[in-house]
N, C-alpha and C positions, 0 to 999 in steps of 0.2 A: 420299787416294789414291782414284781412281775405281774403280768395281767391275770394269771391264774391263782394268785394268792390273794386272800382277802384279809384286810387288816381292820380290826375292830377298835372302837374308841378305847383309849387308855392302854392299848396293847403295843408293846414294842415289836420291832421286826426281829423275830427269832425263829429258828427252825422248830417246828412243832414235833413233839414226840409222837410218832405213829405207832400204833399197836400192831403186833404181828397179826396176820389174818386169823390165826387160831384163837387169839385173845380179843379180837374185835368185838365191840359191843354193837348189838343190832337193834335194841329196843329204844324207841323214842317216846318220851313223855313230855307233853306240853302243859304248862300251867301258867296262870296269871298271878302276878304279884304286884303289890303296891309300889309306888314310887320310892317310898322309904325303904322297903325291902330290897329294891334294886340298888339303891345307893349303898346299903349295907353290904350287899353281895359284891359290889364294885370295890369297896374298901378292903374286903377280905381278899379278893383276887390280887389286889396290888400289894398287900402286906404278906401274902402267903405264897406267891408264885404258883398258885393253883388256878385252874380255870373254873368257870361256873359249874360245869358238869361234875368236876371232881368234888367241889364243895357240896353240891346237892347230893351226890352219891354218899359222901361221908356223913351228911346229916341224916339221910335215910337209914344208913347202917346203924348209926347211933340210936335213932328212934326205935328201930326193930330190936336192937339188943336190950334196950331199956324195957320194952314191952315184954320181951321174953323173960327178963329178970324178975319182973313183977307178976309173972304167970298170967298175963292177960291173953296170951295166945297159946295154943297147944302145940 
């Protein structure tokens, strides 16, 4: 592993998919989760080949779409 690459637990050495500058995401949200929630996220990352950020974005999109469907937001 090169000195400028960081390898996380359970992550194999693979080239990361970098977004083009125009598509780069710039907002960061920090949250606290339980140990059980972290274990579940780790299981999903291993079985889906998605990283935690992608899984959380997908969960947020699902939550927003359900709220809109039930007319809870305008």
